[in-house]
Structure formats: C-alpha cells, structure tokens
A tleap script that builds the chain and sets N, CA, C and O, in Angstrom:
source leaprc.protein.ff14SB
mol = sequence {
  NMET ASP ILE GLN TYR ALA LYS ALA LYS SER
  ILE ILE ASP SER ALA MET GLU VAL ALA ASN
  GLU TRP LYS VAL SER ILE SER VAL ALA ILE
  VAL ASP GLY HIE GLY ASP LEU MET ALA PHE
  GLY ARG MET ASP ASP ALA LEU LEU VAL THR
  ILE SER VAL ALA GLU GLY LYS ALA TYR THR
  SER VAL ARG GLU ARG LYS SER THR ALA GLU
  LEU LYS LYS TRP VAL GLU GLY THR GLY LYS
  ASP MET SER TYR TRP PRO ASP LYS LYS MET
  THR CYS MET GLY GLY GLY LEU PRO ILE ARG
  THR ASP GLY LYS VAL ILE GLY GLY ILE GLY
  VAL SER GLY LEU SER GLU GLU ASP ASP GLU
  LYS LEU GLY GLN GLU ALA LEU LYS ARG ASN
  GLY CPHE
}
set mol.1.N position { 20.096 -263.413 -2.247 }
set mol.1.CA position { 19.089 -262.962 -1.295 }
set mol.1.C position { 18.005 -262.270 -2.225 }
set mol.1.O position { 18.342 -261.467 -3.095 }
set mol.2.N position { 16.753 -262.608 -2.004 }
set mol.2.CA position { 15.616 -262.034 -2.704 }
set mol.2.C position { 15.033 -260.938 -1.844 }
set mol.2.O position { 15.232 -260.920 -0.629 }
set mol.3.N position { 14.300 -260.009 -2.478 }
set mol.3.CA position { 13.544 -259.036 -1.744 }
set mol.3.C position { 12.603 -259.708 -0.851 }
set mol.3.O position { 12.066 -260.760 -1.196 }
set mol.4.N position { 12.355 -259.113 0.373 }
set mol.4.CA position { 11.507 -259.756 1.295 }
set mol.4.C position { 10.054 -259.111 1.144 }
set mol.4.O position { 9.956 -257.976 0.676 }
set mol.5.N position { 8.987 -259.791 1.518 }
set mol.5.CA position { 7.670 -259.350 1.207 }
set mol.5.C position { 7.436 -257.961 1.892 }
set mol.5.O position { 6.750 -257.136 1.289 }
set mol.6.N position { 7.913 -257.684 2.997 }
set mol.6.CA position { 7.614 -256.468 3.813 }
set mol.6.C position { 8.181 -255.301 2.882 }
set mol.6.O position { 7.495 -254.304 2.657 }
set mol.7.N position { 9.420 -255.457 2.366 }
set mol.7.CA position { 9.953 -254.453 1.634 }
set mol.7.C position { 9.198 -254.224 0.239 }
set mol.7.O position { 9.045 -253.126 -0.297 }
set mol.8.N position { 8.748 -255.471 -0.260 }
set mol.8.CA position { 8.071 -255.322 -1.649 }
set mol.8.C position { 6.772 -254.645 -1.353 }
set mol.8.O position { 6.370 -253.790 -2.141 }
set mol.9.N position { 6.054 -254.962 -0.249 }
set mol.9.CA position { 4.769 -254.142 0.143 }
set mol.9.C position { 5.001 -252.692 0.323 }
set mol.9.O position { 4.208 -251.848 -0.096 }
set mol.10.N position { 6.190 -252.386 1.004 }
set mol.10.CA position { 6.423 -250.935 1.057 }
set mol.10.C position { 6.626 -250.210 -0.173 }
set mol.10.O position { 6.208 -249.066 -0.352 }
set mol.11.N position { 7.322 -250.938 -1.087 }
set mol.11.CA position { 7.558 -250.324 -2.331 }
set mol.11.C position { 6.240 -250.050 -3.142 }
set mol.11.O position { 6.039 -249.008 -3.766 }
set mol.12.N position { 5.379 -251.089 -3.063 }
set mol.12.CA position { 4.031 -251.006 -3.642 }
set mol.12.C position { 3.259 -249.792 -3.032 }
set mol.12.O position { 2.581 -249.043 -3.735 }
set mol.13.N position { 3.402 -249.642 -1.672 }
set mol.13.CA position { 2.610 -248.467 -1.033 }
set mol.13.C position { 3.214 -247.171 -1.473 }
set mol.13.O position { 2.501 -246.185 -1.658 }
set mol.14.N position { 4.552 -247.148 -1.651 }
set mol.14.CA position { 5.192 -245.863 -2.077 }
set mol.14.C position { 4.744 -245.579 -3.431 }
set mol.14.O position { 4.427 -244.428 -3.728 }
set mol.15.N position { 4.687 -246.593 -4.340 }
set mol.15.CA position { 4.224 -246.291 -5.804 }
set mol.15.C position { 2.993 -245.734 -5.809 }
set mol.15.O position { 2.733 -244.804 -6.573 }
set mol.16.N position { 2.042 -246.272 -4.905 }
set mol.16.CA position { 0.563 -245.861 -4.835 }
set mol.16.C position { 0.479 -244.437 -4.346 }
set mol.16.O position { -0.337 -243.658 -4.841 }
set mol.17.N position { 1.292 -244.089 -3.400 }
set mol.17.CA position { 1.470 -242.758 -2.847 }
set mol.17.C position { 1.780 -241.744 -4.074 }
set mol.17.O position { 1.087 -240.759 -4.325 }
set mol.18.N position { 2.823 -242.105 -4.730 }
set mol.18.CA position { 3.385 -241.260 -5.828 }
set mol.18.C position { 2.267 -241.049 -6.842 }
set mol.18.O position { 2.034 -239.935 -7.310 }
set mol.19.N position { 1.602 -242.109 -7.161 }
set mol.19.CA position { 0.467 -242.133 -8.169 }
set mol.19.C position { -0.617 -241.174 -7.710 }
set mol.19.O position { -1.079 -240.356 -8.505 }
set mol.20.N position { -1.057 -241.251 -6.396 }
set mol.20.CA position { -1.960 -240.362 -5.874 }
set mol.20.C position { -1.500 -238.951 -5.926 }
set mol.20.O position { -2.284 -238.069 -6.278 }
set mol.21.N position { -0.247 -238.683 -5.588 }
set mol.21.CA position { 0.270 -237.351 -5.667 }
set mol.21.C position { 0.256 -236.822 -7.094 }
set mol.21.O position { 0.077 -235.617 -7.272 }
set mol.22.N position { 0.432 -237.634 -8.104 }
set mol.22.CA position { 0.329 -237.381 -9.530 }
set mol.22.C position { -1.058 -237.349 -10.049 }
set mol.22.O position { -1.299 -236.940 -11.185 }
set mol.23.N position { -1.982 -237.776 -9.232 }
set mol.23.CA position { -3.394 -237.920 -9.667 }
set mol.23.C position { -3.602 -238.818 -10.963 }
set mol.23.O position { -4.283 -238.494 -11.936 }
set mol.24.N position { -2.884 -240.025 -10.799 }
set mol.24.CA position { -3.006 -241.007 -11.979 }
set mol.24.C position { -3.281 -242.361 -11.310 }
set mol.24.O position { -3.127 -242.505 -10.097 }
set mol.25.N position { -3.698 -243.373 -12.136 }
set mol.25.CA position { -3.951 -244.708 -11.695 }
set mol.25.C position { -2.994 -245.541 -12.384 }
set mol.25.O position { -2.717 -245.365 -13.571 }
set mol.26.N position { -2.436 -246.530 -11.599 }
set mol.26.CA position { -1.431 -247.539 -12.015 }
set mol.26.C position { -1.636 -248.854 -11.564 }
set mol.26.O position { -2.447 -249.020 -10.652 }
set mol.27.N position { -1.020 -249.854 -12.061 }
set mol.27.CA position { -0.721 -251.067 -11.520 }
set mol.27.C position { 0.799 -251.234 -11.225 }
set mol.27.O position { 1.641 -250.773 -11.995 }
set mol.28.N position { 1.108 -251.874 -10.144 }
set mol.28.CA position { 2.587 -252.052 -9.951 }
set mol.28.C position { 2.727 -253.483 -9.329 }
set mol.28.O position { 1.965 -253.965 -8.490 }
set mol.29.N position { 3.875 -254.105 -9.903 }
set mol.29.CA position { 4.247 -255.507 -9.524 }
set mol.29.C position { 5.732 -255.506 -9.051 }
set mol.29.O position { 6.630 -254.899 -9.635 }
set mol.30.N position { 5.875 -256.216 -7.984 }
set mol.30.CA position { 7.208 -256.453 -7.400 }
set mol.30.C position { 7.432 -257.942 -7.575 }
set mol.30.O position { 6.572 -258.743 -7.207 }
set mol.31.N position { 8.611 -258.340 -8.149 }
set mol.31.CA position { 9.030 -259.703 -8.303 }
set mol.31.C position { 10.330 -259.985 -7.524 }
set mol.31.O position { 11.091 -259.082 -7.177 }
set mol.32.N position { 10.531 -261.246 -7.279 }
set mol.32.CA position { 11.734 -261.603 -6.503 }
set mol.32.C position { 12.915 -261.687 -7.535 }
set mol.32.O position { 12.685 -261.349 -8.696 }
set mol.33.N position { 14.149 -262.114 -7.178 }
set mol.33.CA position { 15.218 -262.234 -7.926 }
set mol.33.C position { 15.184 -263.167 -8.994 }
set mol.33.O position { 16.127 -263.162 -9.786 }
set mol.34.N position { 14.228 -263.985 -9.146 }
set mol.34.CA position { 13.936 -264.935 -10.255 }
set mol.34.C position { 12.915 -264.526 -11.163 }
set mol.34.O position { 12.769 -265.084 -12.251 }
set mol.35.N position { 12.113 -263.462 -10.725 }
set mol.35.CA position { 11.098 -262.950 -11.613 }
set mol.35.C position { 9.630 -263.499 -11.086 }
set mol.35.O position { 8.616 -263.337 -11.764 }
set mol.36.N position { 9.628 -264.079 -9.971 }
set mol.36.CA position { 8.362 -264.557 -9.491 }
set mol.36.C position { 7.632 -263.517 -8.631 }
set mol.36.O position { 8.229 -262.890 -7.756 }
set mol.37.N position { 6.373 -263.353 -8.890 }
set mol.37.CA position { 5.518 -262.276 -8.204 }
set mol.37.C position { 5.721 -262.321 -6.642 }
set mol.37.O position { 5.607 -263.394 -6.049 }
set mol.38.N position { 5.993 -261.266 -6.042 }
set mol.38.CA position { 6.033 -261.096 -4.537 }
set mol.38.C position { 4.913 -260.289 -4.017 }
set mol.38.O position { 4.312 -260.623 -2.996 }
set mol.39.N position { 4.595 -259.153 -4.751 }
set mol.39.CA position { 3.543 -258.262 -4.272 }
set mol.39.C position { 2.960 -257.486 -5.553 }
set mol.39.O position { 3.644 -257.204 -6.537 }
set mol.40.N position { 1.634 -257.189 -5.402 }
set mol.40.CA position { 1.056 -256.526 -6.503 }
set mol.40.C position { 0.031 -255.584 -6.064 }
set mol.40.O position { -0.605 -255.855 -5.045 }
set mol.41.N position { -0.231 -254.381 -6.788 }
set mol.41.CA position { -1.297 -253.528 -6.491 }
set mol.41.C position { -1.932 -252.926 -7.760 }
set mol.41.O position { -1.207 -252.572 -8.690 }
set mol.42.N position { -3.105 -252.818 -7.809 }
set mol.42.CA position { -3.804 -252.113 -8.870 }
set mol.42.C position { -4.837 -251.079 -8.358 }
set mol.42.O position { -5.774 -251.421 -7.637 }
set mol.43.N position { -4.643 -249.873 -8.733 }
set mol.43.CA position { -5.487 -248.818 -8.217 }
set mol.43.C position { -6.836 -248.996 -8.961 }
set mol.43.O position { -6.933 -249.599 -10.030 }
set mol.44.N position { -7.898 -248.398 -8.279 }
set mol.44.CA position { -9.277 -248.648 -8.719 }
set mol.44.C position { -9.543 -248.342 -10.187 }
set mol.44.O position { -10.252 -249.111 -10.835 }
set mol.45.N position { -9.019 -247.275 -10.732 }
set mol.45.CA position { -9.215 -246.833 -12.011 }
set mol.45.C position { -8.222 -247.287 -13.089 }
set mol.45.O position { -8.340 -246.875 -14.243 }
set mol.46.N position { -7.229 -248.143 -12.723 }
set mol.46.CA position { -6.079 -248.696 -13.626 }
set mol.46.C position { -6.869 -249.680 -14.499 }
set mol.46.O position { -7.725 -250.440 -14.047 }
set mol.47.N position { -6.514 -249.602 -15.777 }
set mol.47.CA position { -7.073 -250.490 -16.780 }
set mol.47.C position { -6.601 -251.899 -16.456 }
set mol.47.O position { -5.546 -252.076 -15.848 }
set mol.48.N position { -7.426 -252.971 -16.884 }
set mol.48.CA position { -7.077 -254.244 -16.512 }
set mol.48.C position { -5.903 -254.778 -17.271 }
set mol.48.O position { -5.247 -255.690 -16.767 }
set mol.49.N position { -5.588 -254.294 -18.425 }
set mol.49.CA position { -4.367 -254.628 -19.192 }
set mol.49.C position { -3.096 -254.260 -18.440 }
set mol.49.O position { -2.025 -254.799 -18.716 }
set mol.50.N position { -3.219 -253.342 -17.491 }
set mol.50.CA position { -1.945 -252.970 -16.805 }
set mol.50.C position { -1.601 -254.038 -15.747 }
set mol.50.O position { -0.530 -253.946 -15.147 }
set mol.51.N position { -2.409 -254.988 -15.503 }
set mol.51.CA position { -1.971 -255.965 -14.539 }
set mol.51.C position { -0.829 -256.958 -15.122 }
set mol.51.O position { 0.184 -257.237 -14.482 }
set mol.52.N position { -1.097 -257.415 -16.311 }
set mol.52.CA position { -0.110 -258.361 -16.907 }
set mol.52.C position { 1.052 -257.490 -17.349 }
set mol.52.O position { 2.182 -257.970 -17.258 }
set mol.53.N position { 0.894 -256.282 -17.809 }
set mol.53.CA position { 1.941 -255.415 -18.359 }
set mol.53.C position { 2.963 -255.097 -17.187 }
set mol.53.O position { 4.173 -255.232 -17.369 }
set mol.54.N position { 2.465 -254.694 -16.047 }
set mol.54.CA position { 3.334 -254.480 -14.857 }
set mol.54.C position { 4.099 -255.643 -14.435 }
set mol.54.O position { 5.286 -255.543 -14.124 }
set mol.55.N position { 3.434 -256.794 -14.413 }
set mol.55.CA position { 4.196 -258.009 -13.999 }
set mol.55.C position { 5.319 -258.309 -15.096 }
set mol.55.O position { 6.473 -258.587 -14.769 }
set mol.56.N position { 4.932 -258.237 -16.302 }
set mol.56.CA position { 5.970 -258.530 -17.400 }
set mol.56.C position { 7.170 -257.556 -17.352 }
set mol.56.O position { 8.316 -257.954 -17.566 }
set mol.57.N position { 6.875 -256.273 -17.064 }
set mol.57.CA position { 8.022 -255.345 -16.968 }
set mol.57.C position { 8.803 -255.721 -15.853 }
set mol.57.O position { 10.015 -255.808 -16.052 }
set mol.58.N position { 8.331 -255.986 -14.618 }
set mol.58.CA position { 9.152 -256.462 -13.486 }
set mol.58.C position { 9.899 -257.713 -13.812 }
set mol.58.O position { 11.112 -257.747 -13.605 }
set mol.59.N position { 9.304 -258.688 -14.280 }
set mol.59.CA position { 9.912 -259.983 -14.713 }
set mol.59.C position { 11.141 -259.812 -15.601 }
set mol.59.O position { 12.212 -260.378 -15.383 }
set mol.60.N position { 10.891 -258.949 -16.665 }
set mol.60.CA position { 11.852 -258.776 -17.610 }
set mol.60.C position { 13.070 -258.130 -17.048 }
set mol.60.O position { 14.188 -258.570 -17.317 }
set mol.61.N position { 12.871 -257.008 -16.210 }
set mol.61.CA position { 13.939 -256.347 -15.642 }
set mol.61.C position { 14.863 -257.169 -14.721 }
set mol.61.O position { 16.051 -256.884 -14.568 }
set mol.62.N position { 14.218 -258.264 -14.081 }
set mol.62.CA position { 15.113 -259.201 -13.239 }
set mol.62.C position { 15.797 -260.086 -14.302 }
set mol.62.O position { 17.024 -260.190 -14.292 }
set mol.63.N position { 15.120 -260.662 -15.125 }
set mol.63.CA position { 15.760 -261.636 -16.060 }
set mol.63.C position { 16.883 -261.005 -16.801 }
set mol.63.O position { 17.920 -261.658 -16.915 }
set mol.64.N position { 16.806 -259.845 -17.307 }
set mol.64.CA position { 17.811 -259.115 -18.144 }
set mol.64.C position { 18.747 -258.332 -17.257 }
set mol.64.O position { 19.782 -257.887 -17.754 }
set mol.65.N position { 18.455 -258.117 -15.923 }
set mol.65.CA position { 19.294 -257.404 -15.000 }
set mol.65.C position { 19.504 -255.912 -15.450 }
set mol.65.O position { 20.540 -255.310 -15.166 }
set mol.66.N position { 18.452 -255.326 -16.183 }
set mol.66.CA position { 18.559 -253.902 -16.579 }
set mol.66.C position { 17.104 -253.471 -16.716 }
set mol.66.O position { 16.153 -254.248 -16.636 }
set mol.67.N position { 17.023 -252.215 -16.921 }
set mol.67.CA position { 15.676 -251.637 -17.008 }
set mol.67.C position { 15.109 -252.023 -18.362 }
set mol.67.O position { 15.869 -252.306 -19.287 }
set mol.68.N position { 13.770 -252.040 -18.500 }
set mol.68.CA position { 13.219 -252.446 -19.726 }
set mol.68.C position { 13.361 -251.291 -20.734 }
set mol.68.O position { 13.290 -251.542 -21.937 }
set mol.69.N position { 13.550 -250.091 -20.313 }
set mol.69.CA position { 13.821 -248.899 -21.258 }
set mol.69.C position { 15.222 -249.281 -21.992 }
set mol.69.O position { 15.363 -249.179 -23.210 }
set mol.70.N position { 16.235 -249.732 -21.112 }
set mol.70.CA position { 17.489 -250.040 -21.713 }
set mol.70.C position { 17.379 -251.231 -22.760 }
set mol.70.O position { 18.001 -251.189 -23.822 }
set mol.71.N position { 16.609 -252.229 -22.430 }
set mol.71.CA position { 16.272 -253.293 -23.253 }
set mol.71.C position { 15.692 -252.874 -24.562 }
set mol.71.O position { 16.093 -253.324 -25.635 }
set mol.72.N position { 14.704 -251.971 -24.433 }
set mol.72.CA position { 13.984 -251.382 -25.609 }
set mol.72.C position { 15.059 -250.675 -26.575 }
set mol.72.O position { 15.090 -250.894 -27.786 }
set mol.73.N position { 15.862 -249.878 -25.963 }
set mol.73.CA position { 16.975 -249.290 -26.812 }
set mol.73.C position { 17.898 -250.316 -27.550 }
set mol.73.O position { 18.292 -250.102 -28.696 }
set mol.74.N position { 18.204 -251.362 -26.892 }
set mol.74.CA position { 19.015 -252.413 -27.477 }
set mol.74.C position { 18.286 -253.134 -28.607 }
set mol.74.O position { 18.833 -253.439 -29.667 }
set mol.75.N position { 17.036 -253.380 -28.308 }
set mol.75.CA position { 16.155 -254.115 -29.364 }
set mol.75.C position { 16.045 -253.173 -30.563 }
set mol.75.O position { 16.192 -253.638 -31.694 }
set mol.76.N position { 15.795 -251.883 -30.379 }
set mol.76.CA position { 15.672 -251.017 -31.532 }
set mol.76.C position { 17.007 -250.789 -32.238 }
set mol.76.O position { 17.036 -250.557 -33.447 }
set mol.77.N position { 18.149 -250.857 -31.469 }
set mol.77.CA position { 19.445 -250.741 -32.082 }
set mol.77.C position { 19.957 -251.871 -32.899 }
set mol.77.O position { 20.777 -251.758 -33.810 }
set mol.78.N position { 19.422 -252.925 -32.508 }
set mol.78.CA position { 19.924 -254.204 -33.260 }
set mol.78.C position { 18.929 -254.691 -34.299 }
set mol.78.O position { 19.264 -255.563 -35.101 }
set mol.79.N position { 17.730 -254.161 -34.307 }
set mol.79.CA position { 16.717 -254.474 -35.211 }
set mol.79.C position { 16.009 -255.905 -34.953 }
set mol.79.O position { 15.326 -256.511 -35.778 }
set mol.80.N position { 16.294 -256.293 -33.725 }
set mol.80.CA position { 15.634 -257.647 -33.268 }
set mol.80.C position { 14.266 -257.182 -32.799 }
set mol.80.O position { 13.982 -256.006 -32.570 }
set mol.81.N position { 13.403 -258.271 -32.671 }
set mol.81.CA position { 12.116 -258.092 -32.094 }
set mol.81.C position { 11.972 -258.980 -30.870 }
set mol.81.O position { 12.915 -259.715 -30.578 }
set mol.82.N position { 10.800 -258.974 -30.083 }
set mol.82.CA position { 10.729 -259.749 -28.932 }
set mol.82.C position { 10.635 -261.321 -29.207 }
set mol.82.O position { 10.649 -262.129 -28.278 }
set mol.83.N position { 10.541 -261.686 -30.519 }
set mol.83.CA position { 10.507 -263.128 -30.802 }
set mol.83.C position { 11.907 -263.567 -30.687 }
set mol.83.O position { 12.091 -264.784 -30.695 }
set mol.84.N position { 12.930 -262.786 -30.583 }
set mol.84.CA position { 14.309 -263.157 -30.201 }
set mol.84.C position { 14.318 -263.951 -28.962 }
set mol.84.O position { 15.129 -264.875 -28.895 }
set mol.85.N position { 13.471 -263.702 -27.898 }
set mol.85.CA position { 13.499 -264.369 -26.754 }
set mol.85.C position { 12.379 -265.363 -26.758 }
set mol.85.O position { 11.228 -265.051 -27.062 }
set mol.86.N position { 12.781 -266.666 -26.382 }
set mol.86.CA position { 11.617 -267.818 -26.308 }
set mol.86.C position { 10.665 -267.597 -25.220 }
set mol.86.O position { 9.579 -268.177 -25.226 }
set mol.87.N position { 11.000 -266.804 -24.299 }
set mol.87.CA position { 10.191 -266.478 -23.077 }
set mol.87.C position { 9.137 -265.441 -23.435 }
set mol.87.O position { 9.443 -264.297 -23.771 }
set mol.88.N position { 7.913 -265.870 -23.351 }
set mol.88.CA position { 6.773 -264.914 -23.839 }
set mol.88.C position { 6.395 -263.975 -22.834 }
set mol.88.O position { 5.565 -263.096 -23.068 }
set mol.89.N position { 7.031 -264.128 -21.578 }
set mol.89.CA position { 6.666 -263.084 -20.518 }
set mol.89.C position { 7.494 -261.814 -20.653 }
set mol.89.O position { 7.246 -260.783 -20.026 }
set mol.90.N position { 8.593 -261.977 -21.601 }
set mol.90.CA position { 9.493 -260.756 -21.714 }
set mol.90.C position { 8.810 -259.620 -22.422 }
set mol.90.O position { 7.959 -259.817 -23.291 }
set mol.91.N position { 9.206 -258.407 -22.027 }
set mol.91.CA position { 8.688 -257.228 -22.841 }
set mol.91.C position { 9.735 -256.200 -22.863 }
set mol.91.O position { 10.607 -256.183 -21.994 }
set mol.92.N position { 9.691 -255.339 -23.818 }
set mol.92.CA position { 10.687 -254.231 -23.828 }
set mol.92.C position { 9.932 -252.853 -23.803 }
set mol.92.O position { 10.353 -251.849 -24.377 }
set mol.93.N position { 8.861 -252.912 -23.130 }
set mol.93.CA position { 8.030 -251.634 -22.786 }
set mol.93.C position { 8.764 -251.022 -21.519 }
set mol.93.O position { 9.005 -251.703 -20.522 }
set mol.94.N position { 9.087 -249.724 -21.635 }
set mol.94.CA position { 9.690 -249.039 -20.471 }
set mol.94.C position { 8.772 -249.062 -19.226 }
set mol.94.O position { 7.544 -249.043 -19.305 }
set mol.95.N position { 9.440 -249.104 -18.122 }
set mol.95.CA position { 8.588 -249.132 -16.853 }
set mol.95.C position { 9.021 -250.246 -15.948 }
set mol.95.O position { 8.446 -250.387 -14.869 }
set mol.96.N position { 10.028 -251.077 -16.321 }
set mol.96.CA position { 10.466 -252.112 -15.520 }
set mol.96.C position { 11.890 -251.787 -15.054 }
set mol.96.O position { 12.726 -251.399 -15.870 }
set mol.97.N position { 12.185 -251.943 -13.732 }
set mol.97.CA position { 13.517 -251.730 -13.084 }
set mol.97.C position { 13.893 -252.803 -12.238 }
set mol.97.O position { 13.090 -253.345 -11.478 }
set mol.98.N position { 15.253 -253.176 -12.355 }
set mol.98.CA position { 15.726 -254.151 -11.320 }
set mol.98.C position { 15.875 -253.473 -9.965 }
set mol.98.O position { 16.107 -252.264 -9.934 }
set mol.99.N position { 15.760 -254.146 -8.892 }
set mol.99.CA position { 15.983 -253.679 -7.571 }
set mol.99.C position { 17.258 -254.310 -7.189 }
set mol.99.O position { 17.380 -255.534 -7.156 }
set mol.100.N position { 18.286 -253.426 -6.878 }
set mol.100.CA position { 19.548 -253.855 -6.377 }
set mol.100.C position { 19.970 -253.463 -4.949 }
set mol.100.O position { 19.707 -252.379 -4.428 }
set mol.101.N position { 20.665 -254.486 -4.368 }
set mol.101.CA position { 21.246 -254.179 -2.981 }
set mol.101.C position { 22.629 -254.803 -3.114 }
set mol.101.O position { 22.764 -255.962 -3.506 }
set mol.102.N position { 23.627 -254.040 -2.792 }
set mol.102.CA position { 25.131 -254.330 -2.739 }
set mol.102.C position { 25.416 -254.898 -4.124 }
set mol.102.O position { 26.080 -255.931 -4.211 }
set mol.103.N position { 24.960 -254.293 -5.195 }
set mol.103.CA position { 25.250 -254.601 -6.538 }
set mol.103.C position { 24.547 -255.875 -7.149 }
set mol.103.O position { 24.700 -256.186 -8.330 }
set mol.104.N position { 23.745 -256.612 -6.242 }
set mol.104.CA position { 23.050 -257.672 -6.650 }
set mol.104.C position { 21.558 -257.448 -6.884 }
set mol.104.O position { 20.893 -256.759 -6.111 }
set mol.105.N position { 21.033 -258.052 -7.982 }
set mol.105.CA position { 19.584 -257.867 -8.233 }
set mol.105.C position { 18.768 -258.926 -7.275 }
set mol.105.O position { 18.888 -260.151 -7.286 }
set mol.106.N position { 17.912 -258.136 -6.450 }
set mol.106.CA position { 17.114 -258.938 -5.488 }
set mol.106.C position { 15.638 -258.996 -5.890 }
set mol.106.O position { 14.801 -259.652 -5.271 }
set mol.107.N position { 15.395 -258.278 -6.947 }
set mol.107.CA position { 14.028 -258.217 -7.343 }
set mol.107.C position { 13.801 -257.173 -8.475 }
set mol.107.O position { 14.765 -256.623 -9.008 }
set mol.108.N position { 12.536 -256.910 -8.833 }
set mol.108.CA position { 12.214 -256.013 -9.870 }
set mol.108.C position { 10.920 -255.234 -9.629 }
set mol.108.O position { 10.031 -255.724 -8.932 }
set mol.109.N position { 10.805 -254.091 -10.165 }
set mol.109.CA position { 9.523 -253.366 -10.104 }
set mol.109.C position { 9.029 -253.190 -11.513 }
set mol.109.O position { 9.824 -252.889 -12.403 }
set mol.110.N position { 7.632 -253.381 -11.773 }
set mol.110.CA position { 7.087 -253.023 -12.998 }
set mol.110.C position { 5.934 -252.144 -12.713 }
set mol.110.O position { 5.143 -252.442 -11.818 }
set mol.111.N position { 5.789 -251.018 -13.466 }
set mol.111.CA position { 4.788 -250.030 -13.320 }
set mol.111.C position { 4.040 -249.846 -14.690 }
set mol.111.O position { 4.688 -249.711 -15.728 }
set mol.112.N position { 2.700 -249.843 -14.678 }
set mol.112.CA position { 1.926 -249.773 -15.928 }
set mol.112.C position { 0.766 -248.789 -15.649 }
set mol.112.O position { 0.190 -248.755 -14.562 }
set mol.113.N position { 0.458 -247.992 -16.694 }
set mol.113.CA position { -0.759 -247.085 -16.590 }
set mol.113.C position { -0.433 -245.855 -17.207 }
set mol.113.O position { -1.374 -245.201 -17.659 }
set mol.114.N position { 0.739 -245.403 -17.317 }
set mol.114.CA position { 1.178 -244.093 -17.809 }
set mol.114.C position { 1.917 -244.321 -19.098 }
set mol.114.O position { 1.883 -245.406 -19.679 }
set mol.115.N position { 2.614 -243.232 -19.554 }
set mol.115.CA position { 3.587 -243.459 -20.705 }
set mol.115.C position { 4.726 -244.267 -20.103 }
set mol.115.O position { 4.932 -244.328 -18.891 }
set mol.116.N position { 5.446 -244.877 -21.022 }
set mol.116.CA position { 6.515 -245.714 -20.593 }
set mol.116.C position { 7.588 -244.962 -19.755 }
set mol.116.O position { 8.125 -245.490 -18.782 }
set mol.117.N position { 7.894 -243.616 -20.209 }
set mol.117.CA position { 8.763 -242.868 -19.483 }
set mol.117.C position { 8.274 -242.449 -18.112 }
set mol.117.O position { 9.042 -242.385 -17.151 }
set mol.118.N position { 6.948 -242.156 -18.036 }
set mol.118.CA position { 6.398 -241.874 -16.720 }
set mol.118.C position { 6.185 -243.088 -15.750 }
set mol.118.O position { 6.238 -242.981 -14.525 }
set mol.119.N position { 5.946 -244.218 -16.405 }
set mol.119.CA position { 5.981 -245.489 -15.607 }
set mol.119.C position { 7.388 -245.694 -14.896 }
set mol.119.O position { 7.501 -246.033 -13.718 }
set mol.120.N position { 8.403 -245.455 -15.729 }
set mol.120.CA position { 9.738 -245.619 -15.171 }
set mol.120.C position { 10.084 -244.601 -14.052 }
set mol.120.O position { 10.636 -244.960 -13.012 }
set mol.121.N position { 9.742 -243.340 -14.305 }
set mol.121.CA position { 9.892 -242.348 -13.310 }
set mol.121.C position { 9.282 -242.531 -12.040 }
set mol.121.O position { 9.850 -242.209 -10.996 }
set mol.122.N position { 8.062 -243.073 -12.091 }
set mol.122.CA position { 7.284 -243.404 -10.941 }
set mol.122.C position { 7.900 -244.602 -10.220 }
set mol.122.O position { 8.000 -244.598 -8.993 }
set mol.123.N position { 8.290 -245.567 -10.926 }
set mol.123.CA position { 9.078 -246.705 -10.292 }
set mol.123.C position { 10.350 -246.237 -9.654 }
set mol.123.O position { 10.691 -246.678 -8.556 }
set mol.124.N position { 11.056 -245.362 -10.306 }
set mol.124.CA position { 12.323 -244.840 -9.706 }
set mol.124.C position { 12.028 -244.129 -8.456 }
set mol.124.O position { 12.742 -244.329 -7.473 }
set mol.125.N position { 11.010 -243.296 -8.409 }
set mol.125.CA position { 10.575 -242.663 -7.214 }
set mol.125.C position { 10.218 -243.573 -6.043 }
set mol.125.O position { 10.633 -243.339 -4.908 }
set mol.126.N position { 9.481 -244.563 -6.325 }
set mol.126.CA position { 9.077 -245.542 -5.414 }
set mol.126.C position { 10.209 -246.277 -4.787 }
set mol.126.O position { 10.222 -246.489 -3.575 }
set mol.127.N position { 11.160 -246.672 -5.584 }
set mol.127.CA position { 12.376 -247.263 -5.123 }
set mol.127.C position { 13.175 -246.206 -4.377 }
set mol.127.O position { 13.689 -246.551 -3.313 }
set mol.128.N position { 13.327 -245.060 -4.774 }
set mol.128.CA position { 14.114 -244.069 -3.977 }
set mol.128.C position { 13.514 -243.842 -2.510 }
set mol.128.O position { 14.242 -243.667 -1.532 }
set mol.129.N position { 12.188 -243.862 -2.453 }
set mol.129.CA position { 11.528 -243.614 -1.106 }
set mol.129.C position { 11.821 -244.845 -0.272 }
set mol.129.O position { 11.579 -244.807 0.934 }
set mol.130.N position { 12.318 -245.916 -0.824 }
set mol.130.CA position { 12.587 -247.086 -0.030 }
set mol.130.C position { 13.981 -247.414 0.076 }
set mol.130.O position { 14.320 -248.543 0.431 }
set mol.131.N position { 14.900 -246.433 -0.229 }
set mol.131.CA position { 16.258 -246.637 -0.014 }
set mol.131.C position { 16.995 -247.353 -1.061 }
set mol.131.O position { 18.080 -247.875 -0.802 }
set mol.132.N position { 16.420 -247.412 -2.334 }
set mol.132.CA position { 17.015 -248.052 -3.423 }
set mol.132.C position { 17.475 -247.104 -4.482 }
set mol.132.O position { 18.018 -247.532 -5.500 }
savepdb mol mol.pdb
quit
C-alpha cells in the first residue's frame, strides 16, 4: 500500500504550517513507496535548488528504507561516497524520512531549505501531526 494523495497533501500542509511557525521557507516533497512524486510544495522564498533536493531526500529515504541522516552516517563510517550507488537521484543529505504504517514503508518525505538537522526535525514534526 502506498501513501494516498490526500494524506500526502495533508503532510505537505503540516510542513508548511511548521515552517510558518518557525518563520522559515522550505520545499517539501512526498513520494510513494517506490519513490515517485505524490505531492510537492515550495514556499515563496525557498531557493530553487530546494526543489530537487527535497525530492531527492524523499526518494532516497524510500529506496533505502531509512532516514537520509542514517544513510549519511553509514556513508561517512564506511568511507564510501555517493558514487557507490548507480542511481543518481540518491543523496545522503539529512532531511529525508520514510513514512511507515504497520511497519511498512508507504512513502517518504523530503524537506529542504534549512540545515540538514532542522530539515529532519521539521519533517518529523509534519509526520507527527499526521499520525506517523
């Protein structure tokens, strides 16, 4: 089962609410369980580069079934770099999280526009507000 559009849109809305509360601008992407884009939002002042970065983070979190921050730690610990993966959409920048229901990954969220740590915190809050 993949995330449904209505839930993906609700997570985007929650991420935007959190960003407004924090007085920051972000882009946020929600992908389905395969990594294909389901919903996207970019705030007016978010940099253009955040578009592809947010989608890459969401995509990677689904494909690896873990947060991009966890992947970054693994990459740093093994001395590998991103050329290890033949898939050029992959990234190990923090801010991507898998979305799970009943232990299964049904989608992913990617947030871009802040520090990697704050991108992840904002994503976690958006998921929490939607029961994940």
